[in-house]
C-alpha positions in Angstrom: -0.1 -0.2 0.0 3.1 2.1 -1.0 3.7 2.8 3.2 6.2 1.5 5.3 5.9 -1.8 6.9 6.4 -2.5 10.5 7.0 -6.5 10.7 10.6 -7.7 11.3 11.6 -12.0 10.1 15.2 -13.4 10.1 16.4 -16.9 10.9 20.0 -18.5 10.5 20.9 -21.9 10.3 24.3 -22.6 11.6 24.3 -26.3 11.7 21.7 -28.4 13.6 20.7 -25.1 14.6 18.0 -23.2 13.9 17.2 -19.8 15.3 14.7 -17.4 13.7 12.7 -14.4 14.9 9.2 -12.7 13.7 8.3 -9.2 15.4 5.1 -7.1 14.2 6.0 -3.4 15.6 2.7 -1.4 16.8 1.6 0.9 14.7 0.1 3.5 16.9 3.4 4.0 18.6 6.2 5.9 17.3 8.3 3.6 14.8 6.8 0.5 15.3 9.2 -0.4 12.0 12.4 1.1 13.9 11.4 -1.3 17.3 10.4 -4.3 15.0 14.1 -4.5 13.1 15.8 -3.7 16.4 14.1 -6.6 18.5 14.3 -9.0 16.1 17.9 -7.7 15.6 18.8 -8.2 18.8 16.9 -11.7 19.4 18.6 -13.1 16.7 21.9 -12.3 17.7 20.9 -13.2 21.4 19.3 -17.0 20.6 22.9 -17.4 18.0 24.8 -17.1 20.7 23.1 -18.0 23.9 24.1 -21.4 25.3 21.3 -22.0 27.6 18.0 -20.5 26.6 16.0 -19.6 29.7 12.9 -17.0 31.2 15.3 -15.6 32.6 18.0 -14.7 30.4 15.5 -13.6 28.1 14.0 -11.3 30.1 17.4 -9.5 31.4 18.1 -9.9 27.0 14.8 -7.8 26.4 15.7 -5.3 29.2 19.4 -4.8 27.6 17.2 -4.0 24.0 15.0 -1.9 25.3 17.9 0.6 27.0 19.9 0.4 23.5 16.3 1.2 21.5 16.1 3.8 23.6 19.1 5.7 23.0 18.9 5.3 19.4 15.2 6.1 19.0 15.4 9.3 21.6 18.3 10.9 18.6 16.4 10.3 16.3 15.1 14.3 15.2 12.4 15.8 12.1 12.6 17.1 9.1 12.1 21.0 9.6 9.4 20.9 7.2 7.2 18.7 9.5 4.2 20.6 10.1 4.1 22.0 13.8 1.8 19.9 15.1 2.1 17.1 13.0 5.6 17.4 14.8 4.3 17.8 18.6 2.0 14.3 18.4 5.4 13.0 16.8 7.5 14.3 19.8 4.8 12.8 22.0 4.4 9.4 20.5 8.9 9.3 20.9 8.7 9.5 24.2 6.0 7.2 24.9 8.6 4.9 23.1 8.4 2.2 20.0 6.5 -0.9 20.7 6.9 -4.9 18.9 4.9 -8.1 19.5 7.4 -11.1 18.7 8.2 -15.0 18.6 11.5 -15.8 18.6 13.0 -19.4 19.2 15.5 -21.9 18.8 15.3 -25.2 16.8 18.5 -27.8 17.7 18.4 -31.0 16.3 19.3 -34.5 17.5 22.9 -35.1 16.8 26.2 -37.1 17.8 26.2 -35.5 21.8 22.4 -35.3 22.3 20.3 -38.2 21.7 17.2 -36.1 21.5 16.5 -32.5 19.9 15.3 -29.2 21.2 12.3 -27.4 20.7 12.5 -23.7 22.5 10.2 -20.8 22.1 9.2 -17.3 23.1 6.5 -14.5 22.8 4.3 -11.7 23.4 1.8 -10.2 21.4 -0.8 -11.8 19.0 1.4 -13.1 16.4 0.3 -16.8 15.0 2.5 -19.7 16.2 1.5 -23.2 14.9 3.1 -26.5 15.5 1.9 -30.0 13.4 3.5 -33.4 14.0 3.0 -36.0 11.2 -0.6 -33.6 9.9 -1.6 -33.5 13.9 -2.5 -29.7 14.9 -0.8 -29.3 18.3 -1.1 -26.1 19.3 -3.1 -26.0 22.1 0.1 -26.9 24.1 1.0 -23.1 23.9 -2.2 -22.2 25.7 -4.4 -19.5 25.1 -1.3 -16.8 26.0 -1.8 -14.7 22.7 -2.7 -11.0 23.7 -3.0 -7.9 21.6 -2.0 -6.4 25.3 1.5 -8.0 25.4 4.5 -6.9 23.7 7.9 -5.5 24.5 8.5 -1.7 24.7 12.0 0.1 23.9 11.2 2.1 27.2 10.6 -0.4 29.9 10.9 -4.0 28.0 8.3 -6.2 28.5 5.0 -4.5 28.8 1.7 -6.3 29.6 3.1 -9.6 31.6 6.4 -11.6 31.4 7.4 -13.4 28.3 5.5 -17.0 27.7 8.2 -19.8 27.0 7.8 -23.2 25.5 10.1 -25.9 25.6 9.9 -29.2 24.3 12.1 -32.4 23.3 11.5 -33.9 19.7 11.5 -36.7 20.3 11.4 -37.9 16.0 13.9 -36.5 13.9 11.9 -35.2 11.4 8.2 -34.6 10.9 7.8 -31.1 12.3 6.0 -28.3 11.2 6.7 -24.4 12.9 4.7 -21.8 11.1 4.3 -18.6 12.4 2.4 -15.3 10.7 1.3 -12.1 11.4 -2.4 -11.3 12.2 -2.4 -9.4 8.8 -3.0 -13.6 7.6 -5.6 -14.2 9.7 -7.1 -15.9 7.2 -4.9 -18.7 7.4 -6.4 -19.6 11.1 -8.4 -22.5 10.1 -6.2 -23.8 7.7 -4.4 -27.2 8.9 -3.4 -28.3 5.8 0.3 -26.9 4.5 -0.3 -23.7 2.0 2.0 -23.2 -1.1 3.7 -20.6 -1.2 1.9 -18.6 -4.4 -1.2 -19.1 -2.4 0.4 -16.7 0.4 1.5 -14.7 -2.2 -2.2 -13.8 -3.5 -3.2 -13.0 0.4 -0.1 -10.7 0.5 -0.8 -9.1 -2.8 -3.4 -6.5 -2.0 -3.8 -6.5 -5.4 -5.9 -9.8 -5.5 -7.4 -9.6 -2.2 -8.3 -6.3 -2.3 -6.0 -5.1 0.5 -4.6 -6.2 3.7 -5.4 -5.3 6.9 -2.0 -4.8 8.2 1.5 -6.2 7.6 1.8 -9.7 7.3 4.7 -11.6 7.3 4.8 -15.5 6.9 7.5 -18.3 8.1 7.0 -21.8 8.0 9.9 -24.7 9.4 9.5 -28.2 8.6 11.8 -30.7 9.4 
């Protein structure tokens, strides 16, 4: 729609380990695109370098990232041609901070020194997180813990509650599918079958769908 997107998505493969993140910037906050990109890059780097993944370490990292992002946000200036009233509104939002929702995680496949693999997930917000094994959906294991009031802020770190964590051993070497997408693709919610890439693209293409209600990101990992 010729507007700045506020979603950020990234992943990295390090041998038998896959780290990933999907962030959805909050549109009414100041520069949600900056918040989602800053948070996403920071979390991906942390996932790739952190040995032990747990809630305490994650919360510490989220607070550290908020302090760094707050300094970067405060340094932003506005164009001299910006109307005075608009500048005042933007400055007020800037003081309140930028916000983003997120899903992140790490998949560790079974290997030589680990007989079983491991899945670790963390999230705040209402982006979709779904898991399948051999065509059976296991999403109910995550519980009803996806709320718009929960997010990350450049001013205060996690808000609306603590990050949600899910950990699980991977009993099988293959047959898993992990699906993540922001709420702009909520048309996928009732679909259980794997959606071909071209069909996802149709949903994202405003020319064919009449316009998405929000930014949309889609990440599917199968192993």
